[in-house]
N, C-alpha and C positions, 0 to 999 in steps of 0.2 A: 770690618770694612774701612778702618783707617789706614792711611798710607802717606809715604812722603814722596813728593815729586820734585825731582831736579829740574830746574829751569835754566837756560842759557840764552843769550841774544845771538842769533844767527847773523842778522844784517843791522848793525848800528843805525844806519841811515833810515831804514823803514821803521825801526823801533823809536827813533827820535821824533817821528811824525805821528806815533800812534797815541790815542787818547785814552787807551785802556789804563785804568788806575794800577793794575798789577804790575804791567810793563812799566808804567811811570816810575812806581816804587822800586823796581828792580835797576832801573837806570841810576836812580838815585843812591841805592845802597852799594852798587858795585864801585862807586868812586871811593867808598870807605873799605872795600874788599869783600870777599866771599862770605857767605854765611846763610843761616836760616833767615827767611824773609817775613812771612805771615802764616797764620793759621786761617784755614777755611772751614766753615761749618755748613753741613747739609740742611737744606729745607725742602719741604714737599709743595710749598705754595709760596713762590717768591714774590708774587703780586701782592699778597695779603701781608707778606712780611714788610714789604716796602710802604705799604699804607700804614701799618702799625708804627714804623719808624718815623714816617712823616708827622703822625699825631704827637710823637714823643719830641719832636722838634729837630729831627735830623734832616739833612738834605742827602738823598741817594740816588743812584742811577743803576739801571739794570742793562747789561750787555748780553748779546746773543753770542754764542760761540759754536763752532762746528769744526769738524776735521774727519777726512776719510781714513778708516782703520786699514790695516794690511790685508784684512779679508775683503775689502771693497765696501763695506758698509758704512753708513754715515752716522757719526756719533754727534749728537746735539746736546747743547746745555745752556743755561742762564746763569749769570753771575750778577749778584748785587753788592756794590760798593758804596760805602759812606763817604761822601765827599770831604776830603781833608788835605792839608799840605803835609807832604812827606819831608821829614827832618829827623832830629834825634828823638822825638817823642814816640811813645808806643803807638804803632798803628792799630786801627780797628780791625777786628777779623772781617773777612767778607764771606759771602754766601753763595752757594751754587744748588741749582736744581737740575737734576737730571732728567726730568720728565718721566720717571719711572720709580717704582717702589724700591725701598732699601734692599728687599731681598732680590729683586731682580738686578739692581746694581751690583750687589755683592756677588751674585752668581756669575755676572759678566766679568767681574775683576778676576774671579777665581778661574774661570775659563781661559782667560787672556794670560794667566801665569804671573800677573803682577802682584798677587798676594802670597805670603809665606805662612807658615804655621805660627811664628811668633807674632806678638802684637804690641802696639804702643802702649806704654803703661803711664808715661808723664812727660810732659813738655814743660821746660823750664824757661821762662823770661827773665832777663836781668834788667831791673828797673831801679829808678831813684825812690819811689815810694810805693811800697807794695800794696798798702790799703787803697791809694788812689787809683793804682793800675786795676785792682780787681773791680773797683767801683765803676770803671770804664766799660766792662763787660756787662755789668748788671742789667742795662736795658734789653740786652739781647737773650738773657737766659731767665726762664721763669723759675722762681723759687730757688735761686742761686745758693748751693751749699758751699759755705767757705769755712776754713779752719786754719788757725796759725800752724806753720809749718817750719821745721828747721833742719838743715842738713849741715851737720857740724864739720863733716870731713871736707865737703865742698866750700865751707865758709858762706853759706846762704841762709837766709831766714826771711820769712814773709808770709803770703797768704797763698793757700791752696784752693782751687775751685774745681769741683768735679763736675765733668760733661760725660755723662754715660759711664763708660769703663775707663775713660781717660781723665786724668787730673792735670790742670794747668798750675803751675807754680810761679807765682810773681814774686820774685826774690831780690831783696837787697843783699849786698855783700860787704863783708869786712876784709875781704883780700885785696891788696893793693894790685895785683895783677888784673883781676877781674874788674876793679874800679876804673883801670886804665881802658879796657876794652868797652866798658859801658860809655866812657867819655868820647872815645873815638868812634865806635859804631852806633852808639845811641841804644834806645830800649827796644830790643829784639829778642826773638828766642835764640838761646844759646846751646840748649842741649835737649835731646830726645831719649827718653829711657825705654827700653824694649825688655819684654819678659818671655818666659817659656823658651828659653834657649838653653843649649847643651852645656855652656859655661859661660862664667861672668867674664866681662872685659870692658875696657873703655877705649874708644878710637876717635880720633880727630881726623876728619876729612872735610876739605873745601870749606874751612871756617867754622864748622859745626861739630859738637861732641856728641858721639852715639855711645849711650851707656847700655851695655848689655848685661842681663842678669838671667838666673836660671828660674826665679820666681818673683 
């Protein structure tokens, strides 16, 4: 049930007046160019999640969202954002509650044709300090499973965190080219790896790297 959602700003004037943190970050990031923005995690009880984060010392807000689908039905959801200033530092993940079970949501996505047979295997963040980046996610994940990870081909090394069937790789780099990207764009996701495809390939689109593999 994991997927990538491409977002764009249709009306800059309306977006500039919006207080939704996802749009605020997108406006900030677009000044530095296109690319991956954030990771969203599903939750089945967003109110309880907010209460637990407040106990841990975080300030957060819940936003209601809705849109009418092409079949005329109304899709509703809630999003939780941790309050922070957007800059070069790695943003916190945000959270979404669909008001239905994971099975119902998966069936809905499959019926809409938005899911394919392949799946997301890994998301790579480019960061200054891998250990510090991983610790930033620790308050949101119970019993967070971490390990050191190295990708010699891509000149990346850091900490890998497993979230269900997907791993998040917080990576430092020795590549001068990637170091320039980190300096210009800040700590953001830079690559997504997919598996269960017919052939392996790497493609760069809209500022993001898509790593395709057969396993």
